C-alpha positions as a Markdown table, in Angstrom:
| # | Residue | x | y | z |
|---|---|---|---|---|
| 1 | Unk | 0.0 | 0.0 | 0.0 |
| 2 | Unk | 2.8 | 2.4 | 0.9 |
| 3 | Unk | 4.5 | 1.7 | -2.4 |
| 4 | Unk | 1.4 | 2.3 | -4.4 |
| 5 | Unk | 0.8 | 5.6 | -2.7 |
| 6 | Unk | 4.4 | 6.7 | -3.3 |
| 7 | Unk | 4.3 | 5.6 | -6.9 |
| 8 | Unk | 1.0 | 7.4 | -7.4 |
| 9 | Unk | 2.5 | 10.6 | -6.1 |
| 10 | Unk | 5.6 | 10.0 | -8.3 |
| 11 | Unk | 3.4 | 9.3 | -11.3 |
| 12 | Unk | 1.5 | 12.6 | -10.8 |
| 13 | Unk | 4.8 | 14.4 | -10.4 |
| 14 | Unk | 6.2 | 12.7 | -13.5 |
| 15 | Unk | 3.1 | 14.0 | -15.4 |
| 16 | Unk | 4.0 | 17.4 | -14.3 |
| 17 | Unk | 7.7 | 17.1 | -15.4 |
| 18 | Unk | 7.2 | 19.3 | -18.4 |
| 19 | Unk | 5.4 | 21.9 | -16.4 |
| 20 | Unk | 8.1 | 21.8 | -13.7 |
| 21 | Unk | 10.9 | 22.1 | -16.2 |
| 22 | Unk | 9.2 | 25.0 | -17.9 |
| 23 | Unk | 8.7 | 26.7 | -14.5 |
| 24 | Unk | 12.3 | 26.2 | -13.5 |
| 25 | Unk | 13.4 | 27.7 | -16.9 |
| 26 | Unk | 11.1 | 30.7 | -16.5 |
| 27 | Unk | 12.1 | 31.1 | -12.9 |
| 28 | Unk | 15.3 | 33.0 | -13.7 |
| 29 | Unk | 16.9 | 31.6 | -10.5 |
| 30 | Unk | 14.7 | 33.5 | -8.1 |
| 31 | Unk | 13.7 | 30.4 | -6.2 |
| 32 | Unk | 10.2 | 30.1 | -7.6 |
| 33 | Unk | 8.9 | 33.6 | -7.3 |
| 34 | Unk | 10.3 | 34.2 | -3.9 |
| 35 | Unk | 9.2 | 30.8 | -2.5 |
| 36 | Unk | 11.8 | 28.9 | -0.6 |
| 37 | Unk | 13.3 | 26.1 | -2.6 |
| 38 | Unk | 10.8 | 26.5 | -5.5 |
| 39 | Unk | 13.5 | 26.5 | -8.1 |
| 40 | Unk | 15.2 | 23.2 | -7.0 |
| 41 | Unk | 12.9 | 20.7 | -8.7 |
| 42 | Unk | 14.9 | 18.3 | -10.8 |
| 43 | Unk | 12.7 | 16.1 | -13.0 |
| 44 | Unk | 15.6 | 13.8 | -14.0 |
| 45 | Unk | 16.5 | 13.1 | -10.3 |
| 46 | Unk | 12.9 | 12.4 | -9.4 |
| 47 | Unk | 12.5 | 10.0 | -12.4 |
| 48 | Unk | 15.7 | 8.2 | -11.3 |
| 49 | Unk | 14.4 | 7.8 | -7.7 |
| 50 | Unk | 11.1 | 6.6 | -8.9 |
| 51 | Unk | 12.7 | 4.0 | -11.2 |
| 52 | Unk | 15.1 | 2.9 | -8.4 |
| 53 | Unk | 12.0 | 2.3 | -6.2 |
| 54 | Unk | 10.3 | 0.2 | -8.9 |
| 55 | Unk | 13.5 | -1.7 | -9.5 |
| 56 | Unk | 13.8 | -2.5 | -5.8 |
| 57 | Unk | 10.1 | -3.4 | -5.4 |
| 58 | Unk | 10.3 | -5.8 | -8.3 |
| 59 | Unk | 13.4 | -7.4 | -6.9 |
| 60 | Unk | 15.5 | -6.9 | -10.1 |
| 61 | Unk | 19.2 | -7.3 | -9.3 |
| 62 | Unk | 20.5 | -8.0 | -12.8 |
| 63 | Unk | 21.5 | -4.7 | -14.6 |
| 64 | Unk | 20.8 | -6.2 | -18.1 |
| 65 | Unk | 17.3 | -7.3 | -17.0 |
| 66 | Unk | 16.6 | -3.9 | -15.4 |
| 67 | Unk | 17.7 | -2.1 | -18.6 |
| 68 | Unk | 15.1 | -3.9 | -20.6 |
| 69 | Unk | 12.4 | -3.5 | -18.0 |
| 70 | Unk | 13.2 | 0.2 | -17.3 |
| 71 | Unk | 13.0 | 1.1 | -21.0 |
| 72 | Unk | 9.6 | -0.5 | -21.3 |
| 73 | Unk | 8.4 | 1.1 | -18.1 |
| 74 | Unk | 9.5 | 4.5 | -19.5 |
| 75 | Unk | 7.6 | 3.8 | -22.7 |
| 76 | Unk | 4.4 | 3.0 | -20.7 |
| 77 | Unk | 4.8 | 6.2 | -18.7 |
| 78 | Unk | 5.5 | 8.3 | -21.9 |
| 79 | Unk | 2.4 | 6.8 | -23.6 |
| 80 | Unk | 0.3 | 7.4 | -20.5 |
| 81 | Unk | 1.5 | 11.0 | -20.3 |
| 82 | Unk | 0.5 | 11.5 | -24.0 |
| 83 | Unk | -3.0 | 10.4 | -23.1 |
| 84 | Unk | -2.7 | 11.9 | -19.6 |
| 85 | Unk | -4.6 | 15.0 | -19.1 |
| 86 | Unk | -5.4 | 15.5 | -22.8 |
| 87 | Unk | -8.8 | 13.9 | -22.1 |
| 88 | Unk | -9.3 | 16.5 | -19.3 |
| 89 | Unk | -9.6 | 19.3 | -21.9 |
| 90 | Unk | -11.6 | 22.0 | -20.4 |
| 91 | Unk | -11.1 | 20.8 | -16.9 |
| 92 | Unk | -8.3 | 23.2 | -16.5 |
| 93 | Unk | -10.0 | 26.1 | -18.4 |
| 94 | Unk | -10.0 | 29.3 | -16.5 |
| 95 | Unk | -13.5 | 30.8 | -16.2 |
| 96 | Unk | -14.3 | 34.4 | -16.8 |
| 97 | Unk | -12.8 | 37.0 | -19.2 |
| 98 | Unk | -13.7 | 37.8 | -22.7 |
| 99 | Unk | -13.7 | 34.8 | -25.1 |
| 100 | Unk | -12.2 | 37.1 | -27.7 |
| 101 | Unk | -9.3 | 38.0 | -25.5 |
| 102 | Unk | -6.3 | 36.2 | -27.2 |
| 103 | Unk | -4.1 | 36.3 | -24.1 |
| 104 | Unk | -6.8 | 34.6 | -22.0 |
| 105 | Unk | -7.5 | 32.0 | -24.6 |
| 106 | Unk | -3.8 | 31.3 | -25.1 |
| 107 | Unk | -3.3 | 30.8 | -21.4 |
| 108 | Unk | -6.2 | 28.4 | -21.3 |
| 109 | Unk | -5.0 | 26.4 | -24.3 |
| 110 | Unk | -1.5 | 26.2 | -22.9 |
| 111 | Unk | -2.7 | 24.3 | -19.9 |
| 112 | Unk | -4.7 | 21.7 | -21.8 |
| 113 | Unk | -3.2 | 18.6 | -23.4 |
| 114 | Unk | -0.9 | 17.3 | -20.7 |
| 115 | Unk | 0.7 | 20.1 | -18.9 |
| 116 | Unk | 2.9 | 21.7 | -21.4 |
| 117 | Unk | 2.7 | 19.1 | -24.1 |
| 118 | Unk | 0.5 | 20.7 | -26.7 |
| 119 | Unk | -2.3 | 18.5 | -28.1 |
| 120 | Unk | -2.9 | 19.9 | -31.6 |
| 121 | Unk | -6.2 | 18.1 | -31.9 |
| 122 | Unk | -7.5 | 19.6 | -28.7 |
| 123 | Unk | -6.2 | 23.0 | -29.8 |
| 124 | Unk | -8.1 | 22.7 | -33.0 |
| 125 | Unk | -11.3 | 21.6 | -31.1 |
| 126 | Unk | -10.9 | 24.5 | -28.7 |
| 127 | Unk | -10.3 | 27.0 | -31.5 |
| 128 | Unk | -13.5 | 25.7 | -33.2 |
| 129 | Unk | -15.4 | 26.2 | -29.9 |
| 130 | Unk | -13.9 | 29.6 | -29.2 |
| 131 | Unk | -14.8 | 30.7 | -32.8 |
| 132 | Unk | -18.3 | 29.4 | -32.5 |
| 133 | Unk | -17.7 | 27.2 | -35.6 |
| 134 | Unk | -20.5 | 25.6 | -37.5 |
| 135 | Unk | -21.6 | 22.1 | -36.5 |
| 136 | Unk | -19.9 | 20.5 | -39.4 |
| 137 | Unk | -16.5 | 22.0 | -38.4 |
| 138 | Unk | -17.1 | 21.1 | -34.7 |
| 139 | Unk | -17.9 | 17.5 | -35.7 |
| 140 | Unk | -14.7 | 17.3 | -37.9 |
| 141 | Unk | -12.6 | 18.6 | -35.0 |
| 142 | Unk | -14.2 | 16.1 | -32.7 |
| 143 | Unk | -13.5 | 13.2 | -35.1 |
| 144 | Unk | -9.8 | 14.2 | -35.4 |
| 145 | Unk | -9.5 | 14.5 | -31.6 |
| 146 | Unk | -11.1 | 11.1 | -31.0 |
| 147 | Unk | -9.0 | 9.5 | -33.7 |
| 148 | Unk | -5.8 | 10.9 | -32.2 |
| 149 | Unk | -6.8 | 9.8 | -28.7 |
| 150 | Unk | -7.6 | 6.3 | -30.0 |
| 151 | Unk | -4.2 | 6.1 | -31.5 |
| 152 | Unk | -2.6 | 7.2 | -28.3 |
| 153 | Unk | -4.6 | 4.6 | -26.3 |
| 154 | Unk | -3.4 | 1.9 | -28.8 |
| 155 | Unk | 0.2 | 3.0 | -28.3 |
| 156 | Unk | -0.3 | 2.8 | -24.5 |
| 157 | Unk | -1.8 | -0.7 | -24.8 |
| 158 | Unk | 1.2 | -1.8 | -27.0 |
| 159 | Unk | 3.7 | -0.4 | -24.5 |
| 160 | Unk | 1.9 | -2.2 | -21.7 |
| 161 | Unk | 1.9 | -5.5 | -23.6 |
| 162 | Unk | 5.7 | -5.0 | -24.3 |
| 163 | Unk | 6.4 | -4.4 | -20.6 |
| 164 | Unk | 4.2 | -7.3 | -19.5 |
| 165 | Unk | 6.1 | -9.7 | -21.9 |
| 166 | Unk | 9.4 | -9.3 | -20.0 |
| 167 | Unk | 8.0 | -9.5 | -16.4 |
| 168 | Unk | 7.8 | -12.4 | -14.1 |
| 169 | Unk | 4.3 | -13.0 | -12.5 |
| 170 | Unk | 5.4 | -11.2 | -9.3 |
| 171 | Unk | 6.8 | -8.2 | -11.3 |
| 172 | Unk | 3.6 | -8.1 | -13.3 |
| 173 | Unk | 1.5 | -8.1 | -10.1 |
| 174 | Unk | 3.6 | -5.2 | -8.8 |
| 175 | Unk | 3.3 | -3.3 | -12.1 |
| 176 | Unk | -0.5 | -3.8 | -11.9 |
| 177 | Unk | -0.6 | -2.6 | -8.3 |
| 178 | Unk | 1.5 | 0.4 | -9.3 |
| 179 | Unk | -0.8 | 1.3 | -12.1 |
| 180 | Unk | 1.7 | 0.6 | -14.9 |
| 181 | Unk | -0.4 | -2.3 | -16.3 |
| 182 | Unk | -4.1 | -3.0 | -16.3 |
């Protein structure tokens, strides 16, 4: 249970890696806008700690075996991040303001699609919504978005199958408990 909670927290943080990196780059060395230690987030270090924890939990002692497993875990995480919050769409949309205000719309669009990873299909859909596009254009944008999501989900399923194929039953159980596999 403790492992699952720590991995869940790590997975959320990993999903925010792009955002954390962008914040650190925009920080200009001021410690996160005056907050203590705000500029010290190191995504690579966190990813390494998370992988070390998974390696230990799975009981992998052979470096060659771990290299294969780790690469496949990373592919699962990357595929999950691609799907990630892209389905959340308007969940992060800021309310208020003029819909024709380009700065406001740009800020909303930047937050959608996986925290910093642009989702062009969601961008096109949101643009169609913002521009009050005709139904035919909205339907076309929806079709493209859904097709892209379906392809991303297929990529995740393939990455999960590839990971599963190299795991022992115990490792597979741990991967399921950690949310890496279904």
